[in-house]
Backbone as a chain_set.jsonl record, in Angstrom:
{"seq": "MKIINERVNFDTKGNPDLINITGRLNEMVAASKLKKGMLNVFVVGSTAAITTFEYEPGLTKDMQELYERIIPRSKHYHHDQTWGDANGFSHLRAALTGPALLVPFEKGRLLLGTWQQVVLAEFDNRPRKRELIVQIIGE", "coords": {"N": [[71.502, 179.283, 148.988], [71.121, 177.654, 145.941], [70.146, 177.536, 142.515], [69.809, 175.405, 139.828], [69.203, 175.018, 136.454], [68.581, 172.609, 134.053], [68.485, 170.927, 130.879], [67.472, 167.92, 129.378], [67.421, 165.382, 126.912], [65.461, 162.649, 125.688], [65.05, 159.93, 123.531], [62.134, 158.309, 122.58], [60.178, 155.292, 122.123], [57.532, 155.404, 121.581], [54.143, 154.727, 122.649], [53.712, 151.688, 124.44], [56.165, 153.117, 126.279], [58.412, 152.935, 128.797], [60.828, 154.489, 130.579], [63.67, 154.211, 132.517], [64.997, 156.781, 134.237], [66.53, 157.362, 136.382], [69.332, 157.013, 136.874], [70.517, 158.955, 135.207], [69.457, 161.293, 136.361], [70.58, 161.158, 138.94], [73.259, 161.473, 138.221], [73.19, 164.114, 137.365], [72.548, 165.461, 139.724], [74.846, 164.852, 141.241], [76.804, 166.123, 139.665], [76.102, 168.73, 140.077], [77.213, 169.463, 142.452], [75.905, 170.144, 144.735], [74.902, 169.513, 148.071], [72.539, 168.976, 149.519], [69.014, 169.144, 148.987], [66.379, 169.758, 146.626], [65.197, 168.042, 143.75], [63.562, 168.766, 140.831], [61.805, 167.322, 138.251], [60.518, 167.718, 135.048], [58.474, 166.896, 132.352], [58.263, 168.05, 129.078], [55.417, 168.527, 127.207], [52.216, 167.076, 126.353], [51.603, 164.388, 126.261], [53.165, 162.66, 127.666], [54.667, 161.541, 130.773], [55.885, 161.714, 134.206], [56.91, 159.489, 136.706], [57.195, 157.245, 139.573], [58.313, 153.94, 140.226], [59.059, 150.474, 140.98], [61.453, 149.558, 138.865], [61.439, 146.976, 137.073], [61.279, 144.096, 134.901], [58.794, 142.614, 135.218], [57.074, 144.344, 136.699], [57.136, 146.559, 135.063], [55.777, 145.594, 132.817], [53.328, 145.079, 134.099], [52.577, 147.737, 134.689], [52.202, 148.788, 132.111], [50.047, 147.197, 131.309], [48.171, 147.99, 133.227], [47.678, 150.714, 132.531], [46.51, 150.218, 130.038], [44.189, 148.882, 130.801], [42.769, 150.814, 132.337], [42.659, 153.096, 130.732], [41.982, 152.445, 127.806], [43.627, 151.949, 124.681], [42.177, 151.353, 122.389], [39.634, 152.433, 122.622], [37.156, 154.899, 121.686], [37.872, 158.338, 121.667], [36.952, 161.693, 122.297], [38.819, 163.655, 121.719], [40.226, 162.57, 119.596], [38.644, 163.094, 117.407], [38.94, 165.803, 117.164], [41.599, 166.421, 116.288], [42.34, 164.256, 114.736], [44.439, 162.543, 115.245], [44.438, 160.247, 116.721], [45.304, 159.921, 119.392], [44.061, 160.369, 121.817], [43.886, 158.744, 124.078], [46.529, 158.865, 124.943], [46.861, 161.471, 125.924], [45.093, 161.408, 128.084], [46.22, 159.405, 129.749], [48.672, 160.616, 130.343], [47.789, 162.931, 131.674], [46.584, 161.802, 133.904], [48.763, 160.627, 135.228], [50.737, 162.661, 135.479], [52.961, 165.477, 134.863], [55.317, 166.042, 136.266], [57.781, 165.601, 138.903], [58.898, 165.754, 142.217], [61.822, 165.306, 144.015], [63.635, 164.773, 146.934], [67.127, 165.321, 147.778], [70.234, 164.256, 149.225], [73.556, 164.429, 150.42], [74.446, 164.457, 147.817], [72.902, 162.557, 146.425], [69.849, 161.179, 145.168], [67.045, 160.776, 147.294], [65.641, 158.171, 147.191], [63.552, 155.257, 147.607], [64.732, 151.89, 148.229], [63.919, 150.202, 146.092], [62.871, 151.982, 144.321], [62.528, 153.809, 141.394], [62.907, 156.584, 139.12], [60.783, 157.297, 136.471], [60.313, 157.945, 133.05], [57.429, 158.165, 131.292], [56.244, 157.352, 128.248], [53.469, 158.002, 126.349], [52.454, 158.635, 123.882], [51.312, 157.822, 120.538], [53.371, 157.373, 118.836], [56.954, 157.368, 118.153], [58.941, 159.722, 119.992], [60.921, 162.672, 120.59], [61.781, 163.55, 123.652], [61.885, 166.291, 125.81], [63.224, 167.026, 128.916], [62.914, 169.114, 131.688], [65.058, 169.823, 134.182], [65.314, 170.836, 137.389], [67.439, 171.776, 139.89], [67.621, 172.424, 143.209], [69.243, 173.725, 145.932], [71.809, 173.438, 148.506]], "CA": [[70.625, 178.483, 148.14], [71.484, 177.728, 144.529], [69.179, 176.917, 141.598], [70.405, 174.998, 138.554], [68.239, 174.533, 135.46], [69.205, 171.807, 132.989], [67.579, 170.257, 129.944], [67.999, 166.64, 128.908], [66.522, 164.79, 125.927], [65.375, 161.202, 125.563], [64.283, 159.421, 122.399], [61.223, 157.26, 123.017], [59.686, 154.391, 121.085], [56.079, 155.518, 121.489], [53.382, 153.959, 123.637], [54.021, 152.083, 125.814], [57.601, 153.134, 126.54], [58.71, 153.353, 130.164], [62.282, 154.625, 130.576], [64.262, 154.49, 133.817], [65.884, 157.939, 134.109], [67.12, 157.588, 137.703], [70.782, 157.151, 136.767], [70.837, 160.27, 134.622], [69.126, 162.317, 137.36], [71.618, 161.09, 139.976], [74.462, 162.081, 137.639], [72.983, 165.56, 137.335], [72.654, 165.929, 141.118], [76.263, 164.761, 141.619], [77.532, 167.154, 138.922], [75.729, 170.051, 140.61], [78.042, 169.675, 143.645], [75.054, 170.501, 145.867], [74.864, 168.412, 149.038], [71.159, 168.632, 149.88], [68.022, 170.007, 148.363], [65.276, 169.132, 145.899], [65.281, 167.947, 142.301], [62.263, 168.731, 140.166], [61.916, 166.907, 136.857], [59.277, 168.046, 134.344], [58.518, 166.531, 130.936], [57.567, 168.996, 128.213], [54.487, 167.853, 126.306], [50.973, 166.633, 127.005], [51.359, 162.951, 126.072], [54.171, 161.912, 128.432], [54.556, 161.801, 132.208], [56.982, 161.298, 135.087], [56.392, 158.771, 137.87], [58.159, 156.333, 140.195], [57.929, 152.573, 140.582], [60.183, 149.545, 140.913], [61.674, 149.334, 137.438], [61.871, 145.61, 136.745], [60.453, 143.672, 133.767], [57.433, 142.227, 135.585], [56.264, 145.508, 137.07], [57.02, 147.392, 133.869], [54.668, 145.009, 132.053], [52.109, 145.342, 134.877], [52.212, 149.152, 134.508], [51.67, 148.918, 130.754], [48.719, 146.572, 131.311], [47.297, 148.836, 134.033], [47.252, 151.84, 131.699], [45.613, 149.72, 128.995], [42.892, 148.562, 131.427], [42.01, 151.975, 132.805], [42.472, 154.019, 129.605], [42.331, 151.607, 126.651], [44.014, 152.571, 123.418], [41.189, 151.055, 121.344], [38.378, 153.157, 122.85], [36.996, 156.167, 120.975], [37.993, 159.523, 122.507], [36.516, 162.909, 121.608], [40.02, 164.347, 121.235], [40.617, 161.992, 118.306], [37.857, 163.79, 116.377], [39.417, 167.178, 117.042], [42.838, 166.519, 115.51], [42.514, 163.102, 113.865], [45.729, 161.899, 115.478], [44.19, 158.981, 117.434], [46.091, 159.804, 120.61], [43.303, 160.816, 122.98], [44.292, 157.911, 125.214], [47.844, 159.332, 125.389], [46.654, 162.677, 126.728], [44.442, 161.023, 129.339], [47.203, 158.696, 130.576], [49.648, 161.604, 130.819], [47.135, 163.8, 132.654], [46.372, 161.009, 135.112], [50.046, 160.361, 135.881], [51.331, 163.952, 135.815], [54.164, 165.831, 134.109], [56.479, 166.419, 137.069], [58.036, 164.882, 140.149], [59.835, 166.417, 143.117], [62.544, 164.299, 144.793], [64.703, 165.356, 147.748], [68.436, 164.667, 147.717], [71.138, 164.503, 150.345], [74.887, 163.881, 150.144], [74.6, 164.351, 146.375], [72.145, 161.416, 145.867], [68.401, 161.226, 145.339], [66.571, 159.996, 148.441], [64.618, 157.236, 146.725], [63.523, 153.973, 148.283], [65.624, 150.866, 147.686], [63.433, 149.668, 144.819], [62.139, 153.065, 143.663], [63.22, 154.51, 140.326], [62.159, 157.634, 138.434], [60.474, 156.752, 135.151], [59.663, 158.732, 132.009], [56.4, 157.337, 130.651], [55.806, 157.835, 126.928], [52.145, 157.486, 126.024], [52.012, 158.991, 122.534], [51.206, 156.67, 119.655], [54.518, 157.364, 117.911], [58.21, 157.748, 118.811], [59.099, 161.163, 120.223], [62.115, 163.183, 121.267], [61.238, 164.217, 124.834], [62.736, 167.198, 126.562], [62.949, 167.123, 130.338], [63.497, 170.253, 132.393], [65.492, 169.372, 135.507], [65.692, 171.956, 138.242], [68.08, 171.304, 141.118], [67.606, 173.525, 144.165], [69.855, 173.258, 147.174], [73.026, 174.078, 149.027]], "C": [[71.018, 178.732, 146.686], [70.42, 177.013, 143.704], [69.886, 176.651, 140.275], [69.29, 174.472, 137.653], [68.996, 173.822, 134.349], [68.105, 171.258, 132.088], [68.258, 168.976, 129.475], [66.954, 166.03, 127.979], [66.605, 163.272, 125.941], [64.573, 160.884, 124.313], [63.422, 158.269, 122.904], [60.76, 156.444, 121.824], [58.207, 154.565, 120.822], [55.428, 154.578, 122.486], [53.499, 152.455, 123.409], [55.524, 151.994, 126.059], [57.826, 153.719, 127.926], [60.223, 153.323, 130.323], [62.768, 155.009, 131.976], [65.284, 155.62, 133.651], [66.627, 158.246, 135.415], [68.628, 157.826, 137.625], [71.19, 158.514, 136.246], [70.557, 161.392, 135.626], [70.152, 162.328, 138.488], [72.926, 161.707, 139.481], [74.362, 163.601, 137.663], [73.097, 166.155, 138.741], [74.124, 165.919, 141.541], [77.071, 165.872, 140.94], [77.241, 168.558, 139.45], [76.609, 170.456, 141.793], [77.234, 170.158, 144.851], [74.925, 169.291, 146.783], [73.448, 168.003, 149.423], [70.209, 169.632, 149.24], [66.928, 169.194, 147.703], [65.586, 169.129, 144.408], [63.859, 167.886, 141.777], [62.504, 168.339, 138.716], [60.538, 167.051, 136.217], [59.431, 167.651, 132.884], [57.672, 167.536, 130.151], [56.684, 168.199, 127.255], [53.306, 167.276, 127.059], [50.652, 165.163, 126.8], [52.445, 162.088, 126.71], [54.044, 162.319, 129.891], [55.808, 161.331, 132.927], [56.358, 160.63, 136.304], [57.524, 157.993, 138.533], [57.513, 154.972, 140.369], [59.185, 151.711, 140.525], [60.354, 149.132, 139.46], [62.298, 147.958, 137.223], [60.888, 145.08, 135.709], [59.008, 143.319, 134.115], [56.554, 143.423, 135.897], [56.122, 146.472, 135.897], [55.865, 146.899, 133.002], [53.335, 145.247, 132.773], [51.643, 146.783, 134.699], [51.605, 149.374, 133.123], [50.252, 148.348, 130.686], [47.721, 147.385, 132.128], [46.774, 150.014, 133.213], [46.269, 151.389, 130.617], [44.235, 149.39, 129.566], [42.1, 149.816, 131.773], [41.76, 153.008, 131.709], [42.886, 153.282, 128.332], [42.637, 152.414, 125.388], [42.91, 152.445, 122.362], [39.86, 151.796, 121.496], [38.352, 154.441, 122.021], [37.075, 157.322, 121.978], [37.628, 160.758, 121.689], [37.704, 163.683, 121.03], [40.429, 163.839, 119.853], [39.863, 162.659, 117.151], [38.401, 165.194, 116.126], [40.607, 167.279, 116.097], [43.068, 165.343, 114.568], [43.815, 162.367, 114.083], [45.641, 160.643, 116.34], [45.028, 158.819, 118.7], [45.369, 160.377, 121.837], [43.684, 160.046, 124.23], [45.623, 158.383, 125.793], [47.72, 160.541, 126.308], [46.043, 162.326, 128.085], [45.423, 160.309, 130.274], [48.222, 159.672, 131.162], [49.035, 162.509, 131.884], [46.928, 163.069, 133.974], [47.675, 160.841, 135.906], [50.736, 161.647, 136.325], [52.657, 164.203, 135.135], [55.418, 166.051, 134.933], [56.579, 165.588, 138.345], [59.098, 165.65, 140.928], [60.473, 165.358, 144.006], [63.62, 165.002, 145.629], [66.021, 164.627, 147.506], [69.281, 165.112, 148.905], [72.461, 163.809, 150.03], [75.06, 163.596, 148.652], [73.861, 163.2, 145.718], [70.665, 161.611, 146.129], [67.988, 160.324, 146.496], [65.368, 159.145, 148.036], [64.667, 155.967, 147.555], [64.404, 152.966, 147.561], [65.206, 150.406, 146.295], [62.704, 150.72, 143.991], [63.012, 153.757, 142.615], [62.286, 155.576, 139.738], [62.011, 157.209, 136.979], [59.803, 157.809, 134.27], [58.693, 157.801, 131.296], [55.955, 158.003, 129.355], [54.48, 157.187, 126.587], [51.721, 157.791, 124.589], [52.076, 157.773, 121.62], [52.31, 156.634, 118.592], [55.788, 157.71, 118.685], [58.316, 159.268, 118.918], [60.49, 161.448, 120.767], [61.566, 164.011, 122.417], [62.29, 165.082, 125.502], [62.269, 167.215, 128.012], [63.639, 168.375, 130.868], [63.805, 169.751, 133.806], [65.976, 170.604, 136.267], [66.213, 171.394, 139.564], [68.227, 172.527, 142.039], [68.236, 173.035, 145.455], [71.061, 174.056, 147.592], [74.138, 173.065, 149.164]], "O": [[71.218, 179.871, 146.264], [69.859, 176.007, 144.139], [70.482, 177.55, 139.681], [68.528, 173.588, 138.046], [69.938, 174.369, 133.776], [66.948, 171.143, 132.491], [69.461, 168.953, 129.211], [65.752, 166.144, 128.223], [67.664, 162.689, 126.171], [63.535, 161.497, 124.062], [63.917, 157.362, 123.573], [60.924, 156.845, 120.671], [57.67, 153.927, 119.916], [56.092, 153.736, 123.091], [53.392, 152.002, 122.269], [56.089, 150.901, 126.047], [57.47, 154.868, 128.189], [60.84, 152.263, 130.216], [62.326, 156.008, 132.544], [66.314, 155.438, 133.002], [67.28, 159.283, 135.528], [69.139, 158.753, 138.253], [72.099, 159.149, 136.78], [71.338, 162.338, 135.727], [70.553, 163.398, 138.945], [73.621, 162.386, 140.237], [75.342, 164.29, 137.95], [73.676, 167.226, 138.921], [74.596, 166.885, 142.14], [77.926, 166.491, 141.573], [78.054, 169.467, 139.284], [76.738, 171.64, 142.101], [77.808, 170.539, 145.871], [74.846, 168.16, 146.305], [73.18, 166.82, 149.633], [70.551, 170.788, 148.992], [66.588, 168.097, 148.145], [66.157, 170.08, 143.874], [63.053, 167.065, 142.216], [63.318, 168.957, 138.03], [59.533, 166.582, 136.75], [60.411, 168.027, 132.242], [56.531, 167.83, 130.508], [57.164, 167.296, 126.569], [53.389, 167.018, 128.26], [49.549, 164.724, 127.125], [52.623, 160.927, 126.341], [53.396, 163.315, 130.212], [56.665, 160.655, 132.359], [55.391, 161.14, 136.87], [58.675, 158.074, 138.104], [56.314, 154.867, 140.629], [60.24, 152.161, 140.078], [59.505, 148.443, 138.895], [63.519, 147.805, 137.196], [59.76, 145.569, 135.64], [58.092, 143.689, 133.38], [55.423, 143.512, 135.419], [55.091, 147.131, 135.758], [55.069, 147.698, 132.51], [52.334, 145.577, 132.137], [50.444, 147.032, 134.572], [50.602, 150.076, 132.989], [49.364, 148.947, 130.079], [46.547, 147.464, 131.765], [45.573, 150.283, 133.201], [45.307, 152.096, 130.315], [43.223, 149.593, 128.895], [40.894, 149.876, 131.532], [40.758, 153.722, 131.751], [43.998, 153.464, 127.836], [41.987, 153.415, 125.086], [42.736, 153.342, 121.537], [39.042, 151.779, 120.576], [39.399, 155.0, 121.694], [36.418, 157.287, 123.018], [37.967, 160.844, 120.509], [37.592, 164.295, 119.967], [40.926, 164.61, 119.033], [40.392, 162.771, 116.045], [38.329, 165.707, 115.009], [40.622, 168.127, 115.204], [43.918, 165.43, 113.681], [44.262, 161.635, 113.2], [46.665, 160.038, 116.654], [45.42, 157.704, 119.045], [46.015, 160.819, 122.787], [43.793, 160.62, 125.313], [45.828, 158.311, 127.005], [48.388, 160.623, 127.339], [46.433, 162.885, 129.11], [45.445, 160.59, 131.473], [48.59, 159.567, 132.332], [49.684, 162.821, 132.883], [47.081, 163.659, 135.044], [47.663, 160.912, 137.135], [51.265, 161.712, 137.435], [53.403, 163.264, 134.854], [56.494, 166.231, 134.362], [55.615, 164.969, 138.795], [60.075, 166.132, 140.356], [59.771, 164.599, 144.675], [64.432, 165.75, 145.082], [66.036, 163.47, 147.086], [69.075, 166.173, 149.493], [72.478, 162.728, 149.442], [75.723, 162.635, 148.264], [74.145, 162.876, 144.564], [70.268, 162.136, 147.169], [68.526, 159.229, 146.655], [64.242, 159.371, 148.48], [65.699, 155.639, 148.14], [64.777, 153.176, 146.407], [66.051, 150.24, 145.416], [61.989, 150.374, 143.05], [64.105, 154.23, 142.923], [61.063, 155.487, 139.841], [62.982, 156.813, 136.334], [58.856, 158.476, 134.686], [59.095, 156.769, 130.759], [55.365, 159.083, 129.368], [54.375, 155.961, 126.542], [50.716, 157.251, 124.125], [52.799, 156.815, 121.893], [52.188, 155.946, 117.578], [55.705, 158.288, 119.768], [57.843, 160.001, 118.05], [61.146, 160.572, 121.33], [60.955, 165.056, 122.195], [63.424, 164.661, 125.726], [61.086, 167.393, 128.299], [64.792, 168.656, 130.541], [62.91, 169.31, 134.527], [66.9, 171.303, 135.852], [65.525, 170.644, 140.257], [68.867, 173.518, 141.688], [67.8, 172.028, 146.013], [71.311, 175.166, 147.121], [75.241, 173.413, 149.586]]}, "num_chains": 1, "name": "protein.A"}
């Protein structure tokens, strides 16, 4: 069993930015030379998240609209009073979605569904440089 820890950075545009990171993760798995195992991807920070969905323009827009319906940007949040940064909605969206995802791989490729991609979701109200911790465990 081998464990590889990598860090990768992505520049985001701020909310709502949904970035397909599947290609980069597959490259990292292939470069590891491991044949089977698990990839864990974790975003550092409390206003971004990692998820999966079919990354196409219609569904990307649907996801943005879903987040706006369930946790509207325009609503008042208690967190906004604490720091005055007006990003309470960002923290709630990130907490709901989650900071990490575990994906199995085999033959050097992620075992995702045909239309399933791994997505970095930026919810903060400004552009950010996001660091992802990618841990590849396998043989």
